[in-house]
C-alpha positions as CSV (number, residue, x, y, z in Angstrom):
1,M,0.0,0.0,0.0
2,G,2.8,2.4,0.9
3,R,4.6,1.8,-2.5
4,V,1.4,2.5,-4.5
5,V,0.9,5.8,-2.7
6,A,4.5,6.7,-3.2
7,L,4.2,5.9,-7.0
8,L,1.1,8.0,-7.4
9,W,2.7,10.9,-5.5
10,S,5.8,10.8,-7.6
11,I,3.8,10.7,-10.9
12,W,1.7,13.7,-9.6
13,K,4.9,15.6,-8.7
14,N,6.4,15.0,-12.1
15,M,3.2,16.2,-13.9
16,N,3.4,19.4,-11.8
17,N,7.0,19.9,-12.8
18,L,6.1,19.4,-16.5
19,I,3.1,21.8,-16.4
20,F,4.5,24.6,-14.2
21,R,8.3,24.3,-14.7
22,N,8.4,22.7,-18.2
23,E,10.6,19.9,-16.9
24,L,10.6,16.6,-18.8
25,P,9.9,13.6,-16.6
26,S,12.7,11.1,-16.0
27,L,11.9,7.5,-15.4
28,G,15.0,7.1,-13.2
29,L,14.0,10.1,-11.1
30,V,10.5,8.8,-10.8
31,L,11.6,5.4,-9.5
32,L,14.1,7.1,-7.1
33,R,11.4,9.3,-5.6
34,V,9.1,6.3,-5.3
35,K,11.7,4.3,-3.4
36,R,12.6,7.1,-1.1
37,A,9.0,8.0,-0.4
38,S,8.2,4.4,0.3
39,V,11.0,4.0,2.8
40,E,10.1,7.2,4.6
41,W,6.4,6.1,4.8
42,C,7.4,2.8,6.3
43,I,9.7,4.4,8.9
44,R,7.0,6.9,10.0
45,H,4.4,4.2,10.1
46,K,6.5,2.0,12.4
47,L,7.5,4.9,14.7
48,S,3.9,6.1,15.0
49,H,2.8,2.6,16.2
50,S,5.8,2.2,18.5
51,F,5.0,5.4,20.4
52,Q,1.2,5.1,20.4
53,P,0.0,4.3,23.9
54,S,-1.8,1.0,24.4
55,S,-5.6,1.3,24.9
56,R,-5.5,-1.5,27.4
57,P,-3.5,-1.5,30.6
58,P,-1.3,-4.5,31.5
59,S,-3.2,-7.4,33.0
60,S,-1.8,-6.8,36.5
61,C,-3.0,-3.2,36.4
62,R,-6.5,-4.3,35.3
63,R,-6.7,-6.8,38.1
64,K,-5.8,-4.1,40.7
65,Q,-8.2,-1.6,39.2
66,S,-11.1,-4.0,39.0
67,R,-10.6,-5.5,42.5
68,W,-12.3,-3.6,45.4
69,I,-10.2,-4.0,48.5
70,A,-12.1,-3.5,51.8
71,W,-11.7,-4.3,55.4
72,Q,-12.7,-7.8,56.2
73,K,-14.1,-9.1,59.5
74,P,-12.1,-11.7,61.4
75,P,-13.5,-15.2,62.1
76,E,-15.9,-15.5,64.9
77,G,-14.2,-15.4,68.3
78,F,-11.3,-13.3,67.0
79,V,-10.6,-9.6,67.2
80,K,-8.7,-7.7,64.5
81,I,-6.0,-5.1,65.1
82,N,-5.3,-2.7,62.2
83,F,-2.3,-0.4,62.6
84,D,-0.5,2.2,60.6
85,G,2.1,4.9,60.7
86,S,2.4,8.3,59.1
87,K,5.1,10.9,58.7
88,S,5.2,14.6,58.0
89,S,8.2,16.8,57.2
90,Q,8.9,17.1,60.9
91,V,7.4,14.3,63.0
92,A,6.0,10.7,62.7
93,A,2.8,9.3,64.3
94,G,1.0,6.0,64.6
95,G,-2.4,4.6,65.3
96,F,-4.3,1.4,65.7
97,I,-7.9,0.2,66.0
98,I,-9.3,-3.0,67.5
99,R,-12.6,-4.5,66.2
100,D,-14.4,-7.7,66.9
101,W,-15.7,-10.4,64.5
102,A,-18.9,-8.5,64.0
103,G,-17.0,-5.3,63.0
104,R,-17.8,-3.5,66.3
105,F,-15.4,-1.0,67.6
106,L,-13.5,-2.0,70.7
107,Q,-10.5,0.3,71.1
108,A,-8.4,2.8,69.2
109,E,-5.5,5.1,69.8
110,S,-3.5,7.8,68.0
111,F,-0.1,9.1,69.2
112,N,2.7,11.4,68.1
113,L,6.2,10.0,68.2
114,G,8.1,13.1,67.4
115,V,11.2,12.9,65.2
116,T,11.6,9.3,63.9
117,S,11.1,7.2,60.8
118,V,7.8,5.9,59.5
119,L,9.0,2.3,60.0
120,V,9.4,3.0,63.7
121,A,6.0,4.6,63.8
122,E,4.5,1.5,62.1
123,A,6.2,-0.9,64.5
124,T,5.2,1.2,67.5
125,A,1.6,1.2,66.4
126,M,1.7,-2.5,66.0
127,R,3.3,-3.0,69.4
128,N,0.8,-0.7,71.1
129,G,-2.2,-2.4,69.4
130,V,-1.0,-5.9,70.5
131,Q,-0.3,-4.7,74.0
132,A,-3.8,-3.2,74.3
133,A,-5.4,-6.4,73.1
134,A,-3.3,-8.4,75.6
135,K,-4.3,-6.1,78.5
136,A,-8.0,-6.4,77.4
137,G,-7.7,-10.2,77.8
138,F,-8.4,-11.3,74.2
139,T,-7.0,-14.6,73.2
140,N,-7.5,-14.9,69.5
141,I,-6.3,-12.0,67.3
142,H,-5.8,-11.1,63.7
143,I,-3.2,-8.4,63.0
144,E,-3.2,-6.4,59.8
145,G,-0.9,-3.6,58.4
146,D,0.1,-2.3,55.1
147,N,3.9,-2.3,55.8
148,C,5.2,-5.5,54.2
149,I,8.7,-5.1,55.7
150,L,7.4,-4.9,59.2
151,I,4.9,-7.8,58.7
152,Q,7.6,-10.1,57.3
153,A,10.0,-9.1,60.0
154,V,7.6,-9.9,62.8
155,K,6.8,-13.3,61.1
156,E,10.6,-13.8,61.0
157,H,10.7,-14.2,57.2
158,V,13.2,-11.4,56.8
159,Y,16.0,-9.8,58.8
160,V,14.7,-7.3,61.3
161,P,15.9,-3.8,60.6
162,W,18.1,-2.6,63.5
163,E,15.9,0.5,64.2
164,I,12.8,-1.7,65.1
165,Q,14.6,-4.7,66.7
166,V,13.5,-3.7,70.3
167,L,9.9,-3.0,69.1
168,V,9.7,-6.4,67.3
169,Q,11.0,-8.1,70.5
170,D,8.2,-6.4,72.5
171,I,5.7,-7.6,69.9
172,H,6.9,-11.2,70.1
173,S,6.7,-11.0,73.9
174,F,3.1,-9.8,73.9
175,L,2.1,-12.4,71.3
176,Q,3.0,-15.2,73.7
177,S,-0.1,-14.3,75.8
178,F,-2.5,-15.2,72.9
179,T,-3.8,-18.6,72.0
180,N,-4.3,-18.0,68.2
181,V,-2.5,-15.3,66.2
182,V,-2.8,-14.5,62.5
183,I,-0.6,-11.8,61.0
184,H,-0.9,-10.7,57.4
185,H,-0.3,-7.8,55.0
186,V,-3.2,-5.8,53.7
187,F,-3.3,-3.2,51.0
188,Q,-3.8,0.4,52.1
189,Q,-7.4,0.5,50.9
190,G,-8.3,-2.2,53.5
191,N,-6.4,-0.3,56.2
192,N,-8.1,3.1,55.9
193,V,-9.2,3.6,59.5
194,A,-5.8,2.9,60.9
195,D,-4.3,5.2,58.2
196,W,-6.6,8.0,59.3
197,L,-5.7,7.4,63.0
198,A,-2.0,7.6,62.2
199,K,-2.5,10.9,60.2
200,Y,-4.6,12.3,63.1
201,G,-1.6,11.5,65.4
202,L,0.4,14.1,63.5
203,S,-1.8,16.8,64.8
204,I,-1.4,15.8,68.5
205,L,1.0,18.2,70.2
206,S,2.4,15.9,73.0
207,T,4.7,13.1,72.0
208,T,4.8,9.6,73.4
209,R,6.7,6.3,72.9
């Protein structure tokens, strides 16, 4: 198709040269223009397709967009602790919430930790949530957070970063008081309440540890 268009264009150009410039057409010149125009058309056609954005996102993106992630109730007889951390340009804060298997609110807390990292804020929120559940006398708990590094560190699947080693030790100590413990990672959409509590902690003036 590109060569046909190039041939017609070259013939048309030579006719214009004959009419307006009184130039006699040359077969060799016609063929040369046809070849050059055909090559240029092919190159532009390929480039336009290579830079054209795909109308369909990758399959992994489609799955994430189509999947609605929401907070899930724990099994009957369990309570669920959701925790999170947040950081501003100056301070970090954390928060947790405890709900039962019917989704009923049991306890929540927000706290400002001052100048520290968001990983420390997340680990402190998890430690405080587990400690609160232990003091309340619960025996079966689900723990959810959106920090994969912390979750894997507590589950002893990865090396514990030095800055949260003491906090992870505290968490392990409190977990010994429970009969059944489930710990898993959740995407941020399913951790919205804890995220809000952590952000609220940034506005608290007094700091705590």
